C-alpha positions as semicolon CSV with decimal commas, in nm:
position;residue;x (nm);y (nm);z (nm)
1;M;-17,762;-13,933;8,321
2;T;-17,608;-13,870;8,654
3;H;-17,311;-13,747;8,839
4;I;-17,075;-13,997;8,982
5;V;-16,845;-13,935;9,261
6;S;-16,502;-14,160;9,193
7;D;-16,209;-14,306;9,370
8;S;-16,065;-13,944;9,425
9;C;-16,295;-13,857;9,745
10;I;-16,218;-14,173;9,945
11;R;-16,011;-14,062;10,271
12;C;-16,102;-13,695;10,200
13;K;-16,443;-13,608;10,182
14;Y;-16,410;-13,258;10,114
15;T;-16,787;-13,119;10,111
16;D;-16,727;-12,829;9,902
17;C;-16,986;-12,947;9,629
18;V;-17,291;-13,011;9,871
19;D;-17,306;-12,634;9,953
20;V;-17,394;-12,569;9,561
21;C;-17,568;-12,884;9,497
22;P;-17,961;-12,760;9,422
23;V;-18,145;-13,103;9,517
24;D;-17,952;-13,204;9,817
25;C;-17,856;-13,560;9,617
26;F;-17,504;-13,619;9,801
27;R;-17,499;-13,878;10,087
28;E;-17,227;-13,936;10,320
29;G;-17,045;-14,219;10,460
30;P;-16,763;-14,234;10,696
31;N;-16,466;-14,146;10,458
32;M;-16,632;-14,053;10,141
33;L;-16,955;-13,922;9,964
34;V;-17,163;-14,042;9,702
35;I;-17,438;-13,900;9,438
36;D;-17,789;-14,039;9,468
37;P;-17,882;-14,098;9,079
38;D;-18,233;-14,085;9,157
39;E;-18,181;-13,701;9,305
40;C;-17,936;-13,564;9,069
41;I;-18,051;-13,348;8,809
42;D;-17,766;-13,364;8,592
43;C;-17,662;-12,946;8,656
44;A;-17,291;-12,998;8,656
45;V;-17,288;-12,719;8,939
46;C;-17,087;-12,969;9,173
47;I;-16,798;-13,054;8,918
48;P;-16,578;-12,754;8,935
49;E;-16,638;-12,741;9,323
50;C;-16,471;-13,058;9,441
51;P;-16,078;-12,973;9,486
52;V;-15,988;-13,325;9,418
53;N;-16,182;-13,355;9,063
54;A;-16,369;-13,662;9,246
55;I;-16,719;-13,602;9,045
56;Y;-16,790;-13,694;8,687
57;A;-17,085;-13,677;8,457
58;E;-17,159;-14,061;8,447
59;E;-17,037;-13,989;8,037
60;D;-16,739;-13,894;8,110
61;L;-16,611;-14,141;8,391
62;P;-16,278;-14,246;8,333
63;A;-16,275;-14,652;8,217
64;D;-16,077;-14,751;8,566
65;Q;-16,308;-14,571;8,782
66;M;-16,649;-14,772;8,597
67;H;-16,725;-14,928;8,876
68;F;-16,782;-14,632;9,090
69;I;-17,131;-14,620;8,865
70;K;-17,255;-14,878;9,109
71;I;-17,113;-14,825;9,416
72;N;-17,273;-14,443;9,434
73;I;-17,600;-14,648;9,379
74;D;-17,554;-14,911;9,617
75;L;-17,440;-14,659;9,869
76;A;-17,661;-14,389;9,836
77;T;-17,969;-14,622;9,831
78;A;-17,918;-14,961;9,948
79;A;-17,644;-14,857;10,215
80;G;-17,883;-14,607;10,372
81;W;-17,641;-14,364;10,378
82;K;-17,819;-14,021;10,492
83;S;-17,822;-13,682;10,260
84;I;-17,580;-13,435;10,365
85;T;-17,699;-13,062;10,294
86;K;-17,453;-12,828;10,465
87;R;-17,069;-12,835;10,415
88;K;-16,864;-12,956;10,656
89;D;-16,487;-12,976;10,734
90;P;-16,257;-13,240;10,535
91;L;-16,141;-13,565;10,740
92;P;-15,859;-13,463;10,919
93;D;-15,597;-13,643;10,718
94;A;-15,781;-13,531;10,364
95;D;-15,461;-13,326;10,241
96;D;-15,250;-13,629;10,293
97;W;-15,495;-13,804;10,055
98;K;-15,609;-13,617;9,817
99;D;-15,307;-13,687;9,556
100;K;-15,333;-14,079;9,615
101;T;-15,501;-14,304;9,350
102;N;-15,648;-14,618;9,349
103;K;-15,810;-14,625;9,729
104;L;-16,110;-14,837;9,690
105;A;-15,945;-15,028;9,923
106;E;-15,977;-14,766;10,179
107;L;-16,344;-14,716;10,150
108;V;-16,538;-14,740;10,424
109;R;-16,914;-14,852;10,385
């Protein structure tokens, strides 16, 4: 099993989770983070750190977010998103987007 970054991260990109990850499994895109499933050790320390509750254990992922399993895999590996190992400031308008849902159309690959 692995952990999945879901829709809630899009256009926010809070990086609190990155600081606690012991294996540096997060990958950074223009307006979202994803988790590389080959690197994630399923430790779950990232889950409580996310201020928008965007991270789930794969088995706890809501049904309407299941497509994010493939999105995390594709963007962490095939798209070549780079590893992020240190916390950064969120996107400038993150607070405007943090409570919005169904943001997949906003994802920049």
